[in-house]
FINU-630378 format. One line per 4 residues: number of its first residue (from 1); their letters; for each residue x, y, z of C-alpha. Coordinates in pm, 1 decimal. Last residue first. Example, Ala and Ser with C-alpha at 12.3 -4.5 7.8 and 13.67 -1.06 7.14 Angstrom:
2) sa) 1367.0:-106.0:714.0; 1230.0:-450.0:780.0
//
This chain:
297) xxxx) 12958.5:2949.3:-5750.6; 13118.4:2664.9:-5560.7; 12886.9:2393.0:-5424.4; 13072.8:2172.7:-5179.8
293) xxxx) 13365.8:2417.7:-5182.2; 13163.4:2670.9:-4985.8; 13151.9:2445.4:-4678.5; 13208.7:2732.5:-4436.1
289) xxxx) 13127.0:3054.9:-4618.1; 13309.3:3207.9:-4914.6; 13146.6:3538.0:-5002.6; 13317.0:3730.4:-5285.1
285) xxxx) 13522.2:4033.9:-5186.7; 13749.6:3991.6:-5483.9; 14095.6:3917.6:-5349.4; 14037.9:3875.0:-4976.0
281) xxxx) 13699.8:3702.8:-5003.2; 13817.1:3475.8:-5280.7; 14125.9:3377.5:-5085.0; 14195.4:3047.5:-5256.3
277) xxxx) 13955.3:2826.6:-5446.5; 13926.6:3000.9:-5783.0; 13612.1:2884.1:-5960.4; 13594.9:2684.5:-6283.9
273) xxxx) 13317.6:2730.6:-6539.9; 13202.6:2417.8:-6720.3; 13388.8:2188.1:-6959.4; 13511.6:1952.8:-6689.8
269) xxxx) 13162.7:1916.2:-6549.3; 12966.5:2029.3:-6244.0; 13149.1:2039.9:-5912.9; 13412.3:2301.0:-5992.7
265) xxxx) 13758.5:2389.3:-5865.4; 14052.3:2618.0:-5937.2; 14400.5:2643.5:-5783.4; 14638.0:2902.3:-5934.7
261) xxxx) 14596.1:3139.7:-5639.3; 14782.6:2888.0:-5423.6; 15101.8:2946.4:-5620.4; 15273.2:2766.0:-5909.9
257) xxxx) 15595.1:2935.7:-6017.3; 15682.7:3060.8:-6366.8; 15516.8:3394.4:-6445.4; 15492.5:3521.1:-6089.8
253) xxxx) 15853.9:3425.4:-6020.9; 15961.6:3425.3:-5658.9; 16323.3:3326.0:-5596.3; 16434.2:3080.6:-5326.7
249) xxxx) 16267.4:2786.8:-5497.4; 16476.3:2828.9:-5810.1; 16367.7:2554.9:-6051.2; 16159.3:2808.7:-6250.2
245) xxxx) 15854.9:2618.6:-6134.7; 15530.7:2461.8:-6249.8; 15457.1:2202.1:-5987.8; 15608.0:1853.3:-5956.9
241) xxxx) 15348.3:1679.1:-5744.6; 15410.7:1382.6:-5516.1; 15073.1:1230.9:-5444.9; 14884.8:1131.1:-5131.6
237) xxxx) 14549.4:953.0:-5105.9; 14293.7:979.7:-4827.0; 13999.8:1068.8:-5054.7; 14019.6:1430.1:-4940.6
233) xxxx) 14371.1:1463.9:-5072.9; 14728.7:1486.6:-4949.7; 14984.3:1687.9:-5147.2; 15357.2:1622.7:-5158.7
229) xxxx) 15644.2:1820.1:-5310.9; 15859.3:1800.6:-5622.8; 16187.1:1939.6:-5754.5; 16377.9:1626.5:-5656.7
225) xxxx) 16211.2:1626.7:-5314.5; 16263.1:1985.1:-5194.5; 16016.9:2136.4:-5440.5; 15791.5:2289.4:-5177.2
221) xxxx) 15444.0:2396.9:-5285.9; 15398.9:2773.2:-5288.7; 15197.2:3023.8:-5089.6; 15078.2:3326.6:-5290.5
217) xxxx) 14707.6:3294.9:-5193.7; 14671.8:2953.6:-5035.9; 14795.1:2725.3:-4759.9; 14716.6:2756.2:-4388.5
213) xxxx) 14914.3:2685.7:-4069.7; 14893.2:3053.9:-3974.8; 15262.3:3101.7:-3902.2; 15349.8:3352.2:-4171.3
209) xxxx) 15599.6:3606.5:-4038.0; 15849.3:3356.2:-3896.8; 15818.8:3112.9:-4182.7; 15588.2:2923.6:-4412.6
205) xxxx) 15542.3:3142.5:-4718.0; 15688.8:3124.2:-4979.5; 16043.6:3033.4:-4867.2; 15952.6:2748.2:-4633.5
201) xxxx) 15768.7:2589.7:-4924.2; 15453.2:2410.3:-4816.3; 15408.3:2037.1:-4825.9; 15038.1:2077.0:-4889.0
197) xxxx) 14733.5:1946.9:-4704.3; 14370.4:1930.7:-4821.2; 14377.3:1864.7:-5195.3; 14043.5:1789.7:-5369.8
193) xxxx) 14090.4:1487.2:-5591.0; 14320.5:1347.2:-5858.1; 14451.9:1687.1:-5963.9; 14419.2:1813.4:-6320.9
189) xxxx) 14719.1:2008.7:-6447.7; 14644.6:2294.1:-6689.4; 14830.8:2316.6:-7016.7; 15130.6:2543.5:-7084.7
185) xxxx) 15158.1:2615.6:-7458.2; 14781.6:2580.1:-7492.5; 14663.3:2309.4:-7730.9; 14487.1:2121.6:-7451.3
181) xxxx) 14220.6:2396.1:-7446.3; 14123.3:2438.9:-7080.9; 14109.0:2815.3:-7118.9; 13797.4:2780.3:-7328.2
177) xxxx) 13616.2:2648.4:-7019.5; 13642.3:2994.6:-6859.6; 13830.7:3035.1:-6533.8; 13657.1:3221.2:-6255.2
173) xxxx) 13746.9:3461.1:-5975.3; 14058.0:3575.9:-6165.1; 14419.8:3474.2:-6122.7; 14447.3:3457.5:-6502.8
169) xxxx) 14733.3:3253.0:-6633.8; 14996.7:3396.2:-6400.6; 15121.6:3043.0:-6336.9; 14947.2:2771.4:-6540.9
165) xxxx) 14621.7:2657.4:-6379.9; 14629.6:2380.8:-6118.9; 14308.7:2182.3:-6131.4; 14031.8:2047.5:-5912.2
161) xxxx) 13721.1:1852.0:-6003.5; 13408.5:1760.2:-5814.8; 13217.4:1501.5:-5619.5; 13289.8:1526.7:-5249.4
157) xxxx) 13243.9:1186.3:-5084.9; 13324.2:1336.3:-4749.2; 13181.1:1685.0:-4721.4; 13397.4:1997.0:-4731.8
153) xxxx) 13344.9:2212.9:-4424.1; 13695.1:2353.6:-4439.2; 13843.9:2306.9:-4786.6; 13910.0:2681.0:-4813.7
149) xxxx) 14186.8:2644.7:-4554.5; 14423.4:2457.4:-4782.6; 14612.2:2310.9:-4489.8; 14981.7:2329.6:-4405.5
145) xxxx) 15270.7:2083.7:-4395.7; 15627.5:2156.3:-4284.2; 15483.7:2240.0:-3944.3; 15589.0:2472.8:-3662.9
141) xxxx) 15870.7:2646.4:-3847.4; 16232.7:2713.5:-3749.7; 16239.2:2497.2:-3441.1; 16301.7:2541.3:-3068.6
137) xxxx) 16085.7:2364.4:-2812.1; 15799.9:2483.1:-2591.5; 15544.4:2274.2:-2782.2; 15371.7:2577.2:-2939.4
133) xxxx) 15699.1:2702.8:-3079.6; 15998.8:2880.6:-2938.3; 16214.0:3029.8:-3208.3; 16471.9:2932.0:-3467.0
129) xxxx) 16622.5:3121.9:-3760.6; 16794.4:2954.8:-4055.4; 16654.9:3205.8:-4305.1; 16433.7:2949.8:-4481.5
125) xxxx) 16319.5:2804.4:-4152.1; 16387.5:2438.7:-4080.0; 16103.3:2208.6:-3985.8; 16322.9:1902.9:-4044.7
121) xxxx) 16362.5:1994.6:-4414.0; 16444.2:1648.9:-4547.5; 16264.1:1444.5:-4282.5; 15949.8:1658.4:-4331.0
117) xxxx) 15818.9:1735.0:-3983.8; 15449.4:1730.1:-3901.6; 15472.9:1370.5:-3780.1; 15685.2:1495.6:-3490.4
113) xxxx) 15437.3:1762.3:-3374.2; 15156.4:1511.9:-3431.3; 15306.3:1269.5:-3182.2; 14998.8:1045.8:-3214.9
109) xxxx) 14756.2:1157.9:-3484.7; 14376.3:1168.6:-3444.4; 14307.0:1377.9:-3135.6; 14617.9:1584.0:-3201.6
105) xxxx) 14487.4:1700.1:-3539.2; 14197.3:1887.1:-3381.4; 14426.3:2145.5:-3225.3; 14644.1:2128.8:-2916.1
101) xxxx) 14556.2:2393.8:-2658.6; 14639.7:2761.0:-2619.1; 14468.8:2938.4:-2330.0; 14246.2:3244.4:-2363.4
97) xxxx) 13934.7:3060.9:-2253.9; 14005.2:2795.9:-2517.8; 14242.4:2883.2:-2801.8; 14289.9:2591.6:-3039.1
93) xxxx) 14603.2:2498.3:-3229.4; 14696.3:2280.9:-3524.8; 14364.6:2188.6:-3691.3; 14239.5:2518.5:-3551.8
89) xxxx) 14439.7:2718.8:-3802.3; 14461.3:3065.4:-3649.5; 14817.5:3014.0:-3532.9; 14893.3:3360.7:-3662.6
85) xxxx) 14596.7:3564.7:-3789.6; 14502.9:3632.1:-3515.5; 14716.3:3597.3:-3201.1; 14433.7:3587.4:-2951.7
81) xxxx) 14086.8:3547.3:-3107.6; 13933.3:3866.6:-3237.9; 13939.8:3773.1:-3605.6; 13639.3:3544.0:-3583.6
77) xxxx) 13585.7:3411.7:-3932.8; 13269.1:3534.1:-4099.9; 12958.4:3314.2:-4090.8; 12712.8:3581.5:-3972.1
73) xxxx) 12703.7:3429.8:-3623.1; 13081.4:3452.4:-3597.5; 13317.9:3176.8:-3702.0; 13598.7:2999.2:-3517.6
69) xxxx) 13893.6:2905.2:-3738.6; 13997.4:2635.1:-3984.3; 13681.7:2431.3:-3948.6; 13720.0:2051.9:-3958.8
65) xxxx) 13625.4:1855.6:-4269.5; 13257.7:1756.0:-4275.3; 13100.6:1409.5:-4264.8; 12865.1:1496.4:-3978.3
61) xxxx) 13143.0:1531.9:-3720.4; 13302.6:1194.4:-3638.5; 13356.6:1090.9:-4000.0; 13484.1:1442.3:-4068.2
57) xxxx) 13745.8:1406.6:-3795.1; 13861.2:1080.1:-3952.4; 13891.8:1248.7:-4293.0; 14103.0:1531.6:-4148.4
53) xxxx) 14318.7:1273.6:-3969.4; 14352.9:1076.4:-4293.9; 14507.1:1380.9:-4460.3; 14757.7:1440.7:-4183.3
49) xxxx) 14851.2:1073.9:-4159.2; 14904.1:1054.7:-4536.1; 15126.0:1361.6:-4522.7; 15349.1:1189.0:-4270.4
45) xxxx) 15364.5:875.1:-4487.4; 15466.3:1086.9:-4786.4; 15740.2:1248.6:-4580.3; 15866.5:903.8:-4481.6
41) xxxx) 15878.2:802.3:-4848.8; 16057.3:1126.7:-4937.3; 16314.1:1063.5:-4664.3; 16380.2:715.3:-4800.7
37) xxxx) 16425.3:852.2:-5152.3; 16662.4:1111.9:-5010.3; 16872.0:836.6:-4855.0; 16877.2:641.9:-5182.0
33) xxxx) 16969.2:952.7:-5378.6; 17261.4:1014.1:-5144.8; 17370.6:651.5:-5172.7; 17363.6:680.3:-5552.1
29) xxxx) 17558.6:1006.3:-5535.1; 17813.8:837.6:-5305.6; 17858.6:524.3:-5518.0; 18027.2:671.6:-5824.4
25) xxxx) 18269.5:886.5:-5628.7; 18342.1:593.3:-5399.9; 18419.2:378.0:-5704.0; 18648.5:647.1:-5845.5
21) xxxx) 18830.5:679.2:-5513.2; 18875.4:301.2:-5493.6; 19020.6:299.9:-5844.9; 19257.9:583.6:-5756.1
17) xxxx) 19372.9:403.4:-5441.7; 19440.4:89.0:-5642.2; 19636.4:290.6:-5903.3; 19835.7:465.2:-5631.1
13) xxxx) 19923.6:130.1:-5477.2; 20035.4:-1.4:-5816.0; 20254.0:304.7:-5871.8; 20415.6:267.4:-5532.1
9) xxxx) 20504.2:-94.4:-5607.5; 20317.3:-373.2:-5439.2; 20536.7:-632.4:-5274.3; 20620.6:-965.1:-5438.5
5) xxxx) 20585.9:-1260.2:-5205.0; 20919.3:-1440.9:-5161.3; 20935.8:-1783.3:-5310.4; 21042.8:-2073.9:-5086.8
1) x) 21279.2:-2339.2:-5219.5
//
């Protein structure tokens, strides 16, 4: 005698559906984190190519990192080139006889305009706007990565120290050794080497009005990768850095957010005077010639 197969009741079907829904709910966040982890790895690889390109250029040109912009006979940057200060970073774009040409980076990185895109941000502008860029295509920003311009002229094998001071700590030309007291409520962060490229925040400032391809002053590191962003260094390494932040990238907070003005360097000893890297000429009128970072003072 054959037995008839028992059909599922409505309640049993609903229970199965509910279990499946719970499993999907548990798996989706994990899948999302996995995808973001993959994007962060690709972003890190992009940053590595940018940093190694600067090193490769230096190996070809007397062991010095490429200049950011043309300089006059007295050492000042030439501000008469077309479009100054936008697109002034020569690593990205050169102006030869009035015509725009690919910058130094293109000689060392294939498809540099693609490598310059963070897979998470995809060169998106903070306000969602798009415009024609230097490759005759439409994007929000030209690069998700920009260069700390004060590292121009830095020699390979640079021997020194670099740190990130707590936000709004001083923002002065120098930082006294006493400020490095580990007992401070917010200690300084020592970097592994001299940073060259930063995964810059599209909010502060890598957008329509700030297209210079440089990092510093009040620019901020992006926190798009789990509240962290990448830096590439002179020694060819890359690190994901979680900067001081109020966890609200869209809002500027002078007392909470790391900015370019918080970067200090010295080439003597950890307990010696530290010198602000960024925008010394603009903020305090102090001379900062090509290669200044080799012997800051």
